[in-house]
C-alpha positions in Angstrom: 118.4 129.3 147.5 121.5 127.2 148.1 121.3 124.2 150.4 122.7 124.4 154.0 126.2 122.9 154.0 127.5 121.0 157.1 130.3 122.9 158.6 133.6 121.1 159.6 133.1 122.2 163.2 129.8 120.3 163.4 131.4 117.0 162.4 132.2 114.4 165.1 135.5 113.1 163.8 135.9 110.3 166.5 132.5 108.8 165.6 133.3 109.0 161.9 136.6 107.2 162.4 134.9 104.4 164.3 132.2 104.1 161.6 134.9 103.9 159.0 136.9 101.2 160.8 133.7 99.2 161.3 132.8 99.5 157.6 136.3 98.3 156.6 135.9 95.3 159.0 132.6 94.4 157.5 134.0 94.7 154.0 136.9 92.4 154.9 134.5 89.9 156.4 132.3 89.9 153.3 135.2 88.9 151.0 135.1 85.3 149.5 136.7 82.8 151.9 139.8 81.1 150.5 140.2 77.6 151.9 143.7 76.4 153.0 145.6 74.6 150.3 148.6 72.3 150.5 150.9 75.1 149.4 150.0 77.2 152.5 152.3 75.1 154.8 150.0 75.5 157.9 152.0 73.0 159.9 151.2 71.6 163.3 148.4 73.5 165.0 148.5 71.5 168.3 149.8 74.6 170.1 147.8 77.1 168.0 148.7 79.1 165.0 147.4 81.1 162.1 145.0 79.7 159.4 143.6 82.0 156.7 144.3 85.0 158.9 142.5 83.5 161.9 144.5 82.7 165.1 143.8 79.2 166.4 144.2 78.8 170.2 144.2 75.4 172.0 141.3 75.1 174.4 140.4 72.6 177.1 137.2 72.6 179.2 136.4 76.0 177.7 139.7 77.5 178.9 142.8 78.4 177.0 145.9 76.3 177.5 149.5 77.1 176.8 150.3 73.7 175.3 147.9 71.8 173.1 147.2 68.1 173.4 149.3 65.5 171.5 147.8 64.4 168.2 150.2 61.6 167.2 152.1 58.7 168.9 155.5 57.5 167.9 155.7 53.9 166.7 157.7 51.7 164.4 156.5 49.4 161.6 157.5 45.7 161.5 160.6 46.6 159.4 161.8 49.4 161.6 160.3 52.4 159.8 159.5 55.2 162.3 155.9 56.3 162.0 153.5 58.7 163.7 150.1 57.2 164.6 147.1 59.4 164.8 145.5 59.7 168.3 141.7 59.9 168.7 140.3 62.0 171.6 136.9 62.1 173.2 134.7 65.2 172.8 135.9 66.6 176.1 139.5 66.3 175.1 140.4 64.4 178.4 141.1 60.9 177.1 142.7 59.5 174.0 142.6 56.0 172.5 146.4 55.5 172.5 146.3 54.9 168.7 144.7 51.6 169.4 143.0 51.3 165.9 146.5 51.4 164.3 148.1 49.0 166.9 145.5 46.4 166.1 146.6 46.2 162.5 148.5 43.1 161.4 151.1 42.0 158.8 151.2 38.7 157.0 154.6 37.0 156.7 153.2 34.7 154.0 152.0 37.1 151.3 153.5 40.3 152.8 150.2 42.1 152.9 149.6 44.4 155.9 147.3 47.0 157.4 144.4 44.6 158.1 142.7 43.6 161.4 141.7 40.2 162.6 143.3 36.8 163.2 143.5 35.8 159.4 145.0 37.5 156.4 142.2 38.4 153.9 144.4 37.9 150.9 145.6 34.4 151.9 142.0 33.4 152.8 140.7 34.7 149.4 143.4 33.0 147.4 143.2 29.8 149.6 147.0 30.0 150.1 148.6 26.6 150.3 151.7 27.9 152.2 149.8 29.0 155.2 146.7 26.9 154.6 144.5 29.9 154.0 145.9 31.7 157.0 145.0 28.8 159.3 148.5 27.3 159.9 149.2 28.0 163.6 152.6 26.2 163.8 155.2 28.0 165.9 158.0 30.0 164.2 160.9 32.0 165.6 161.4 35.6 164.5 164.9 37.2 164.0 164.6 39.0 167.4 164.2 35.6 169.1 160.4 35.9 169.8 158.3 32.8 169.0 154.9 33.3 167.5 152.2 30.9 166.4 150.9 31.4 162.8 152.0 33.8 160.1 150.7 37.1 161.5 152.7 39.8 163.4 151.8 43.3 164.5 152.1 46.0 161.9 153.2 48.6 164.4 155.3 48.5 167.6 155.6 51.0 170.4 159.2 50.0 171.2 161.9 49.9 168.6 163.5 46.9 170.3 160.4 44.9 169.6 160.6 45.3 165.8 161.0 41.7 164.4 162.7 42.6 161.1 164.7 45.8 161.6 166.3 47.2 158.5 168.8 50.0 158.0 166.8 53.0 156.9 169.0 55.8 158.0 172.3 57.1 156.5 174.7 60.0 156.7 173.0 62.3 154.2 171.2 65.0 156.2 168.1 67.0 155.2 169.0 70.5 154.1 166.6 72.0 156.8 168.3 71.8 160.2 165.0 71.6 162.1 163.8 68.6 160.2 163.5 65.2 161.9 165.7 63.6 159.3 168.9 65.1 160.6 171.5 63.8 163.1 171.3 60.0 163.2 168.2 59.9 161.0 169.7 60.9 157.7 169.1 59.3 154.3 171.0 56.5 152.6 171.2 58.2 149.2 171.1 61.8 147.8 168.0 60.7 145.8 166.1 59.7 148.9 166.9 63.1 150.5 165.6 65.0 147.4 162.4 62.9 147.2 161.8 63.7 150.9 162.5 67.4 150.3 160.2 67.6 147.3 157.3 66.1 149.3 157.8 67.6 152.8 159.6 70.9 152.1 158.4 71.9 148.6 158.7 75.7 148.9 161.9 75.5 151.0 163.5 73.1 148.6 162.7 75.2 145.6 164.3 78.2 147.2 167.2 76.1 148.3 167.8 74.9 144.7 167.5 78.4 143.3 170.1 79.6 145.8 172.5 76.8 144.8 171.9 77.5 141.1 172.7 81.2 141.6 175.8 80.3 143.6 177.0 78.0 140.7 176.4 80.8 138.2 178.4 83.3 140.4 181.2 80.7 140.8 181.3 80.2 137.0 181.4 83.9 136.4 184.3 84.3 138.9 186.3 81.5 137.2 185.7 83.1 133.8 187.0 86.4 135.0 190.1 84.8 136.5 190.8 82.9 133.3 190.4 86.1 131.2 192.7 88.0 133.5 195.4 85.4 133.3 195.2 85.2 129.5 195.3 89.0 129.2 198.3 89.1 131.5 200.1 86.6 129.3 199.4 88.5 126.2 200.6 91.8 127.6 203.7 90.3 129.1 206.8 90.8 126.8 208.3 87.6 125.4 211.6 86.8 127.1 214.4 85.4 124.9 215.5 82.1 126.3 219.3 81.9 126.6 221.0 79.2 124.5 223.0 76.5 126.1 226.8 76.1 125.1 226.0 73.2 122.9 223.3 75.2 121.1 225.7 78.1 120.7 228.3 75.8 119.1 225.7 74.4 116.7 224.6 77.9 115.7 228.2 78.9 114.9 228.8 75.7 112.9 225.6 76.4 110.8 226.7 80.0 110.2 230.2 78.9 109.1 228.7 76.5 106.5 226.5 79.2 104.9 227.9 80.5 101.6 229.1 84.0 101.7 
């Protein structure tokens, strides 16, 4: 006796569709997790974004906020290099440290070592430097910006560009190829090589696509020039040769030569 077959009219299509969607969701969730790599170009997530297919939303006190909190603070190094200092926040996200750990770092004018904390340079102390007496010479000295300090140590970072003691010219007229990059306008590069190094490190994927587009444009330009040259050469070959009229002097010389020929 054949088994009883379920009829189509007895099937709840809505419940089956829901079960199918839930099954697909469970299968997607069970797939191996792929961590974010450097090539994913996640970018700044302060205001939220997508990471590995998951939307990240900024929260504060358990509630969503439209604008995330700042994560860096603008500062300038002792030589004028613009930098972004990382901010540290408390667990509630209501108070930050103002990048104080970075602002406490010092730079030694004697050995040109930087990034340390304290009132003495570790390198000069270790080497028992005779120039600064092992980082104990506290004689006053005047900086290029007119400020007088005691000793050989200065701050490594400054919150105001005007306070930078040894400003150098870091910006030029060569702009980054990405209009939205910070290195545009008055913050260009001094050389083309500097711009390319920046592009390879900060905009790897965009720079590769940019160079491919330039290469294709050069190839198209070369093909166009070749076609123009071939067309000009073909036109010259097909054009009948025109006889150049002789001047009166040339005509007289030709008659003289013809008269001298033996008959």
